[in-house]
matplotlib code that plots the C-alpha trace (Angstrom):
import matplotlib.pyplot as plt

x = [112.9, 112.8, 114.1, 111.3, 108.7, 110.0, 110.0, 106.4, 105.3, 107.0, 105.3, 101.9, 102.4, 103.7, 100.6, 98.2, 99.5, 99.0, 95.4, 94.8, 96.3, 94.4, 91.1, 91.8, 92.8, 89.5, 87.6, 89.6, 89.0, 85.2, 85.4, 87.4, 85.0, 82.3, 84.3, 84.3, 81.0, 81.8, 82.4, 80.0, 77.2, 73.8, 70.9, 67.3, 65.2, 61.5, 59.7, 56.5, 54.1, 52.7, 53.7, 52.4, 51.7, 51.8, 51.7, 53.2, 52.2, 48.6, 48.8, 50.6, 48.2, 46.2, 42.5, 42.7, 40.2, 37.6, 37.7, 35.0, 35.4, 36.1, 38.8, 40.4, 40.4, 42.0, 44.8, 45.4, 45.8, 48.2, 50.5, 50.2, 52.5, 53.7, 51.9, 48.7, 50.5, 53.0, 52.5, 53.2, 53.8, 56.6, 58.1, 58.2, 59.7, 62.4, 63.4, 63.4, 65.4, 68.0, 68.3, 68.7, 71.2, 73.3, 73.5, 74.4, 77.1, 78.8, 78.9, 76.2, 74.2, 70.8, 67.7, 64.3, 61.5, 58.6, 59.4, 57.5, 59.9, 63.0, 65.2, 64.5, 68.1, 70.8, 74.4, 77.1, 77.1, 73.3, 71.1, 67.4, 66.3, 62.7, 62.1, 59.1, 57.8, 58.0, 56.8, 56.6, 56.3, 55.5, 56.6, 57.5, 60.6, 61.9, 65.1, 66.7, 69.0, 70.9, 73.4, 75.4, 75.3, 76.9, 77.1, 73.4, 72.1, 69.3, 67.5, 64.6, 62.9, 60.9, 58.7, 59.8, 58.0, 59.8, 59.4, 61.1, 61.5, 61.6, 62.5, 62.4, 64.1, 64.0, 67.2, 67.3, 63.8, 63.9, 67.1, 66.4, 70.2, 70.8, 67.3, 67.4, 65.3, 67.1, 65.9, 67.2, 65.7, 66.4, 64.8, 64.7, 63.1, 62.2, 65.4, 65.8, 68.7, 69.2, 70.7, 69.8, 70.3, 69.9, 68.2, 67.3, 67.8, 65.5, 66.5, 65.1, 65.4, 66.4, 65.9, 64.8, 62.5, 62.1, 59.3, 59.5, 57.6, 56.6, 59.9, 61.7, 59.9, 61.2, 64.7, 64.5, 63.3, 66.3, 68.9, 67.5, 67.6, 71.3, 71.9, 70.2, 72.3, 75.5, 74.6, 73.8, 77.1, 78.9, 76.9, 77.8, 81.5, 81.8, 79.9, 82.3, 85.3, 83.7, 83.2, 86.7, 88.3, 86.1, 84.4, 87.6, 87.8, 90.0, 88.3, 85.1, 85.0, 83.1, 83.3, 84.0, 82.3, 85.1, 85.0, 87.9, 88.1, 87.7, 88.5, 88.0, 88.1, 84.5, 81.4, 80.4, 76.9, 74.7, 71.3, 69.6, 69.2, 65.7, 66.0]
y = [80.5, 82.6, 85.7, 85.3, 85.0, 88.1, 90.0, 88.9, 90.1, 93.4, 93.9, 93.1, 95.5, 98.2, 97.8, 97.8, 100.8, 103.3, 102.1, 102.6, 106.0, 106.9, 105.9, 108.0, 110.9, 110.7, 110.8, 113.9, 115.4, 114.9, 116.8, 119.6, 119.8, 120.9, 124.1, 125.0, 126.4, 125.2, 121.6, 121.1, 118.5, 119.9, 118.2, 118.8, 117.9, 117.4, 116.6, 114.7, 116.8, 114.2, 111.7, 108.1, 107.2, 103.6, 101.7, 98.2, 97.3, 97.6, 96.2, 93.0, 92.6, 89.4, 90.0, 93.8, 94.4, 92.2, 94.0, 96.4, 100.1, 101.0, 98.3, 99.5, 103.1, 102.1, 100.1, 102.8, 105.4, 103.1, 102.4, 105.7, 108.2, 110.4, 110.1, 111.8, 114.6, 115.9, 118.5, 117.0, 120.4, 121.1, 117.6, 118.1, 121.6, 120.3, 117.5, 119.7, 122.5, 120.2, 118.1, 121.1, 122.7, 119.5, 119.2, 122.9, 122.5, 119.9, 122.4, 120.9, 123.2, 122.4, 123.3, 122.6, 122.0, 119.7, 116.3, 117.0, 119.9, 117.7, 117.8, 114.7, 114.6, 114.9, 116.1, 114.0, 116.3, 116.5, 114.4, 114.3, 113.2, 112.8, 112.4, 110.2, 109.0, 109.6, 107.3, 107.8, 104.4, 103.5, 100.2, 98.3, 96.4, 94.5, 95.6, 93.8, 94.7, 91.8, 90.8, 87.8, 86.3, 83.0, 82.1, 82.8, 85.4, 87.6, 89.7, 92.1, 92.8, 95.9, 96.6, 99.9, 102.2, 103.4, 105.5, 105.2, 107.7, 106.1, 107.9, 106.7, 108.6, 108.1, 108.8, 109.8, 108.4, 109.6, 107.6, 103.9, 103.2, 104.9, 104.9, 103.7, 103.8, 104.6, 103.9, 105.2, 105.1, 106.4, 105.3, 106.0, 104.3, 105.1, 105.7, 102.7, 102.5, 100.5, 97.6, 94.5, 94.7, 92.2, 93.1, 90.7, 87.7, 89.2, 90.6, 94.0, 96.0, 99.5, 101.6, 104.9, 105.2, 108.3, 107.8, 109.0, 112.2, 114.2, 116.2, 113.0, 112.8, 116.3, 115.2, 112.1, 114.1, 116.4, 113.6, 111.5, 114.5, 115.0, 111.3, 111.2, 114.2, 112.6, 109.2, 111.0, 112.7, 109.5, 107.7, 110.4, 110.4, 106.6, 106.6, 109.2, 107.1, 104.0, 105.8, 107.3, 103.9, 102.1, 100.1, 99.2, 101.2, 99.7, 101.2, 102.7, 106.4, 108.6, 112.2, 112.9, 115.4, 117.9, 117.4, 115.0, 111.9, 108.5, 105.2, 101.6, 98.3, 97.6, 99.7, 102.4, 102.7, 104.1, 103.8, 100.5, 100.3, 98.9, 99.0]
z = [95.7, 98.9, 97.0, 94.4, 97.1, 98.8, 95.6, 94.9, 98.3, 97.9, 94.5, 96.1, 99.0, 96.8, 94.7, 97.6, 99.6, 96.8, 96.4, 100.1, 100.1, 96.9, 98.5, 101.5, 99.3, 97.5, 100.8, 101.8, 98.4, 98.9, 102.2, 100.7, 97.7, 100.1, 100.8, 97.2, 95.8, 92.3, 93.5, 96.4, 96.3, 95.5, 97.4, 96.6, 99.7, 100.3, 103.5, 104.2, 106.4, 108.7, 111.3, 111.7, 115.3, 116.3, 119.6, 119.3, 122.8, 122.0, 118.5, 119.8, 122.7, 122.0, 121.8, 122.2, 119.3, 121.0, 124.3, 125.4, 124.8, 128.5, 128.8, 125.5, 126.8, 130.1, 128.3, 125.8, 128.5, 130.4, 127.5, 125.7, 127.5, 124.6, 121.3, 122.3, 124.1, 121.5, 118.8, 115.4, 113.8, 116.3, 115.9, 112.1, 112.5, 114.9, 112.5, 109.4, 111.0, 112.4, 109.3, 106.9, 109.3, 109.5, 105.7, 105.4, 108.1, 105.9, 103.1, 100.9, 98.6, 100.0, 98.1, 99.7, 97.2, 96.5, 95.1, 91.9, 91.3, 91.6, 88.4, 86.3, 85.0, 87.6, 87.2, 88.9, 91.9, 92.2, 94.4, 95.4, 98.9, 99.8, 103.6, 102.8, 106.1, 109.9, 112.6, 116.3, 117.9, 121.5, 122.9, 126.1, 127.0, 130.0, 131.8, 134.7, 137.6, 139.2, 141.9, 142.9, 146.4, 147.2, 143.5, 143.3, 140.8, 142.3, 139.7, 139.5, 136.1, 135.4, 132.4, 130.8, 128.4, 125.3, 122.2, 118.9, 116.0, 112.6, 109.4, 105.8, 103.0, 99.2, 97.3, 93.6, 92.9, 89.3, 88.5, 88.4, 88.5, 91.9, 93.5, 97.1, 100.2, 103.5, 107.0, 110.4, 113.9, 117.4, 120.6, 124.3, 127.3, 131.0, 132.9, 135.2, 137.6, 140.7, 142.6, 144.7, 148.4, 151.2, 154.5, 157.2, 155.0, 152.3, 148.9, 147.8, 144.6, 145.3, 142.2, 140.6, 137.6, 135.5, 133.0, 129.4, 128.6, 125.5, 125.6, 124.9, 121.5, 120.6, 121.6, 119.4, 116.4, 116.9, 117.4, 114.5, 112.1, 113.0, 112.6, 109.2, 108.0, 109.1, 107.6, 104.3, 104.2, 104.9, 102.2, 99.6, 100.6, 100.4, 97.1, 95.8, 96.8, 95.3, 91.9, 91.9, 92.6, 90.0, 92.8, 94.6, 97.8, 100.4, 103.5, 104.7, 105.7, 108.1, 109.2, 112.9, 115.1, 114.5, 110.7, 110.7, 108.5, 110.1, 108.3, 109.1, 107.3, 108.4, 107.6, 110.0, 111.4, 108.6, 107.0, 106.6, 102.9, 102.1, 98.3]

ax = plt.figure().add_subplot(projection="3d")
ax.plot(x, y, z, "-o")
ax.set_aspect("equal")
plt.show()
């Protein structure tokens, strides 16, 4: 009985290990394919030419629309630190340049063209990607510094301003079998750092606060573009492994900063898939 059980376990393990090795080999194969012009993935890319500006602080402010024009103007100036001070053309250029350079750095054959010029029939190594919408969103959020004193928690909360860059991408829109909508975002807030101190029996918050500024929006456009490029590479690599293993990959794969392969039994950070 024990011998039979041991034999069964050995058979199970011997069957599993090759599948794990095979999945990893397919991931490595995908990376190597991008170094061969005859095997590389071809990506047709189109970019929307405008940015949606939103301010969730104002839109969620109860009764804002009923306020008089002067009060609206004062609140808008108070909670709009970036959106009205950035150059949309530069933001679009920053994103586009970094996104294309990231895809190219992975070895993809990137072809920029309008969406209406995308091929209607795609080869297995061809993909279309429409960067369909950008949003620069301003918001506020609370952050807190705290300290313990005689088992008592002393805290100080500060309202911080923040901006978030949101990107929506449409993948293979002409192919109903593979059509997807991806979403990725990046955000930053005022830099708030400090501590609680006690002087003369009173508690004080000693902190520094560096407000967000328009340059942060350009940095977000740049970092989000690199993020989207990396996410797209990981998506195509895992898709390749999934197809090669007939839908039975044993791991999830990601490419490291040095071009090295990383694997895990849990999904890596990637796009939110909306559809």
